[in-house]
C-alpha positions as CSV (number, residue, x, y, z in Angstrom):
1,M,-13.2,5.6,51.0
2,D,-12.6,4.7,54.6
3,A,-14.3,1.4,54.1
4,L,-12.0,0.7,51.1
5,R,-8.9,1.6,53.1
6,A,-10.0,-0.7,56.0
7,T,-10.6,-3.5,53.5
8,F,-7.2,-3.0,51.9
9,G,-5.5,-2.9,55.3
10,L,-7.1,-6.2,56.3
11,L,-6.1,-7.8,53.0
12,S,-2.5,-6.6,53.4
13,L,-2.4,-8.0,57.0
14,L,-3.8,-11.3,55.8
15,A,-1.2,-11.4,53.0
16,L,1.6,-10.9,55.5
17,L,0.3,-13.6,57.8
18,L,0.0,-16.1,54.9
19,A,3.5,-15.2,53.8
20,A,5.0,-15.8,57.3
21,P,6.8,-19.0,57.9
22,A,4.8,-21.5,60.0
23,Q,6.2,-21.8,63.5
24,A,4.9,-25.0,65.2
25,M,6.5,-26.0,68.4
26,K,5.2,-28.9,70.5
27,V,6.4,-30.2,73.9
28,T,5.7,-33.7,75.2
29,P,4.6,-35.0,77.7
30,F,2.2,-32.2,78.6
31,K,1.7,-33.5,82.2
32,V,4.0,-35.6,84.4
33,R,4.2,-36.9,88.0
34,L,7.6,-37.1,89.6
35,E,8.7,-38.6,92.9
36,P,10.7,-36.5,95.4
37,D,13.8,-38.7,95.1
38,G,15.3,-41.6,93.2
39,Y,15.3,-42.2,89.4
40,Q,11.7,-41.2,89.1
41,S,12.5,-37.6,90.2
42,S,13.5,-36.8,86.6
43,Q,11.7,-36.7,83.3
44,L,12.8,-36.4,79.7
45,F,10.8,-33.8,77.7
46,V,10.9,-33.7,73.9
47,I,10.6,-30.4,72.0
48,E,9.4,-30.9,68.4
49,N,9.9,-28.3,65.7
50,D,7.4,-28.9,62.9
51,S,8.4,-25.7,60.9
52,D,10.8,-25.0,58.1
53,R,13.0,-22.8,60.2
54,K,15.3,-23.2,63.2
55,I,13.8,-22.2,66.5
56,A,15.4,-21.2,69.8
57,V,13.7,-22.4,73.0
58,E,14.2,-21.4,76.6
59,L,12.9,-23.6,79.5
60,S,12.2,-22.6,83.0
61,A,10.2,-23.8,86.1
62,T,7.6,-22.0,88.1
63,T,5.5,-22.9,91.1
64,R,1.7,-23.3,90.5
65,D,-1.0,-22.1,92.9
66,V,-4.7,-22.0,92.1
67,D,-7.1,-19.9,94.2
68,A,-10.7,-20.6,95.0
69,D,-11.9,-18.9,91.8
70,G,-9.5,-20.8,89.6
71,K,-6.9,-18.1,89.1
72,E,-3.4,-19.4,88.8
73,T,-0.3,-17.6,90.1
74,N,3.3,-18.6,89.6
75,R,6.7,-17.7,90.9
76,D,10.2,-18.7,89.8
77,A,11.2,-22.2,90.9
78,S,14.5,-22.5,89.1
79,D,16.3,-23.3,92.4
80,E,14.1,-26.4,92.7
81,F,14.9,-27.9,89.3
82,S,17.8,-28.9,87.1
83,I,16.9,-28.3,83.5
84,Y,19.4,-29.5,80.9
85,P,19.7,-27.8,78.5
86,S,17.8,-24.8,79.6
87,Q,18.2,-23.3,76.2
88,A,18.2,-25.2,72.9
89,I,18.2,-24.7,69.2
90,V,15.9,-27.1,67.3
91,E,16.5,-27.7,63.7
92,P,13.6,-27.7,61.2
93,H,11.4,-30.8,61.4
94,A,13.6,-32.2,64.2
95,T,13.3,-32.9,67.9
96,R,15.4,-32.1,71.0
97,S,15.3,-33.8,74.3
98,V,15.5,-32.0,77.6
99,R,16.1,-33.6,81.0
100,V,14.2,-32.1,83.9
101,Q,15.0,-33.2,87.5
102,W,13.4,-32.0,90.8
103,Q,16.1,-30.9,93.3
104,G,13.9,-29.4,96.0
105,K,14.1,-30.2,99.7
106,G,12.4,-33.3,101.0
107,P,10.8,-35.3,102.5
108,L,7.5,-33.9,101.4
109,S,4.3,-34.1,103.4
110,E,2.1,-33.3,100.4
111,E,2.4,-33.0,96.6
112,H,4.0,-29.8,95.1
113,A,2.7,-28.5,91.8
114,Y,4.8,-26.7,89.2
115,R,4.9,-25.5,85.6
116,L,7.6,-26.3,83.1
117,V,7.5,-23.4,80.7
118,A,9.0,-23.9,77.3
119,E,9.1,-20.6,75.4
120,Q,10.1,-19.9,71.8
121,L,12.5,-17.0,71.7
122,P,12.1,-14.1,69.2
123,V,15.4,-14.9,67.4
124,D,15.7,-15.2,63.6
125,L,18.3,-18.0,63.4
126,D,18.1,-18.2,59.6
127,A,18.9,-14.5,59.1
128,D,17.2,-14.3,55.8
129,P,16.8,-10.6,54.9
130,G,14.0,-11.4,52.4
131,A,11.9,-13.2,55.0
132,S,8.8,-11.8,56.5
133,A,9.2,-10.0,59.9
134,V,5.9,-11.5,61.2
135,R,6.7,-14.2,63.7
136,F,4.5,-16.6,65.7
137,L,6.0,-17.4,69.1
138,V,4.7,-20.4,71.0
139,Q,4.8,-21.0,74.8
140,Y,4.0,-24.4,76.4
141,R,3.2,-24.6,80.0
142,C,3.5,-28.3,81.1
143,A,2.1,-29.5,84.4
144,V,4.6,-31.1,86.7
145,Y,3.6,-32.7,90.0
146,V,6.2,-33.9,92.6
147,T,4.2,-36.4,94.6
148,P,5.1,-38.5,97.7
149,P,4.3,-42.2,97.1
150,T,1.6,-42.1,99.9
151,A,-0.1,-38.9,98.8
152,R,-3.8,-39.1,98.0
153,S,-6.6,-36.6,97.3
154,D,-9.8,-36.3,99.4
155,V,-12.4,-34.1,97.8
156,H,-15.7,-33.3,99.6
157,M,-18.5,-30.7,99.5
158,A,-17.5,-27.9,101.9
159,S,-20.7,-25.8,101.4
160,Y,-23.5,-25.0,99.0
161,N,-26.2,-22.4,98.5
162,L,-29.3,-22.8,96.3
163,S,-31.3,-19.8,95.3
164,G,-34.0,-20.8,92.8
165,R,-32.1,-22.5,90.0
166,A,-28.8,-20.9,90.8
167,L,-26.5,-23.3,92.7
168,S,-23.2,-22.2,94.1
169,F,-21.0,-24.6,95.9
170,T,-17.5,-25.1,97.3
171,L,-15.4,-28.2,96.9
172,K,-12.4,-28.8,99.3
173,N,-9.5,-31.1,98.8
174,G,-8.5,-32.2,102.2
175,G,-6.0,-34.7,100.9
176,T,-2.3,-34.5,100.1
177,A,-2.4,-34.8,96.3
178,H,-4.2,-32.8,93.6
179,S,-7.4,-33.9,92.0
180,L,-8.5,-33.4,88.4
181,I,-12.2,-33.5,88.0
182,K,-13.7,-35.5,85.2
183,N,-17.4,-36.6,84.5
184,F,-18.7,-34.5,87.3
185,T,-22.2,-35.4,88.4
186,L,-24.4,-33.4,90.9
187,L,-26.6,-35.5,93.2
188,L,-29.7,-33.5,94.1
189,T,-31.9,-35.0,96.9
190,D,-35.5,-33.7,97.1
191,A,-37.8,-33.4,100.1
192,A,-39.1,-37.0,99.5
193,G,-35.6,-38.4,99.8
194,K,-35.3,-39.1,96.1
195,T,-31.9,-38.4,94.5
196,H,-31.7,-36.9,91.0
197,E,-28.5,-37.1,89.0
198,L,-27.4,-34.1,86.9
199,S,-24.4,-34.7,84.6
200,D,-25.1,-32.6,81.6
201,P,-21.7,-31.3,80.4
202,K,-23.2,-28.0,79.2
203,V,-24.4,-27.3,82.8
204,L,-21.3,-28.5,84.5
205,D,-18.7,-27.2,82.0
206,S,-17.2,-24.9,84.6
207,V,-16.5,-27.8,86.9
208,N,-15.2,-30.6,84.6
209,S,-11.4,-30.6,83.9
210,E,-10.7,-28.3,86.9
211,V,-7.9,-29.0,89.4
212,L,-8.1,-28.9,93.2
213,M,-4.7,-28.6,94.8
214,P,-4.0,-30.3,98.2
215,G,-5.6,-28.4,101.0
216,A,-7.3,-26.0,98.6
217,E,-10.9,-25.0,97.9
218,R,-12.6,-24.2,94.6
219,R,-15.9,-22.2,94.2
220,F,-18.3,-23.0,91.4
221,S,-21.7,-21.7,90.2
222,V,-24.1,-23.4,87.9
223,L,-27.6,-22.8,86.6
224,L,-29.8,-25.8,87.1
225,P,-32.1,-26.8,84.2
226,A,-35.8,-25.9,84.7
227,D,-36.8,-29.6,85.2
228,A,-34.3,-30.0,88.0
229,G,-37.0,-28.7,90.5
230,V,-36.6,-26.3,93.3
231,D,-37.6,-28.6,96.2
232,I,-34.0,-29.7,96.8
233,K,-32.9,-30.5,100.4
234,D,-29.4,-31.8,99.9
235,V,-26.6,-31.5,97.3
236,N,-23.7,-33.9,96.8
237,F,-21.6,-35.1,93.9
238,R,-19.4,-37.7,92.4
239,F,-16.8,-37.6,89.7
240,A,-14.2,-39.7,88.0
241,E,-10.8,-38.6,89.3
242,A,-8.0,-38.4,86.7
243,F,-4.4,-37.4,86.6
């Protein structure tokens, strides 16, 4: 009987979810680079409502800090940006443009990283009493970088430790702009001076697509494949930097 009740409950929940109106919000672009001043200090974002109902959206800005273990923290940065409009109603299958401009204090000695947060509000704008109460709310967190024209990244191997097949290492960005890691390859040099390249995405999944902020460090751990050998005397790397 309990199993029947559980099955009925799951089927009822599924029915509610299927009956709920689709709520699909998208914000583009997902990532932008602004300059500290001039006409390139602002960007037009587009909110797209791909559902059959009106949606209400609120936009705000936060700072973006990433610690050595990849944990991101944010604080309110509304005093550093002008967002117009900061709240918007988007009609069904329509778009709405929002102008975002950095208004922080310059000049900057290094790049500043932020999030533009676009959050769908739990407001029923259609006020249909017969509609389902189940709502799917979407939040977009776009990456915004305010970058001085001369800012550059400079990523190097700060330290590493190899214990058997377990390799832990720390990368440090000594530059003034962020670095997004793509196509990361470990360069393992053995006692004979021969360098072996390891670029298997399955092994290096924890490294690829990670961000190093200016002046920051990131710690990583990977398990080397059995055929990588244990007679390794030096560890280095290369990667294709992306925005």
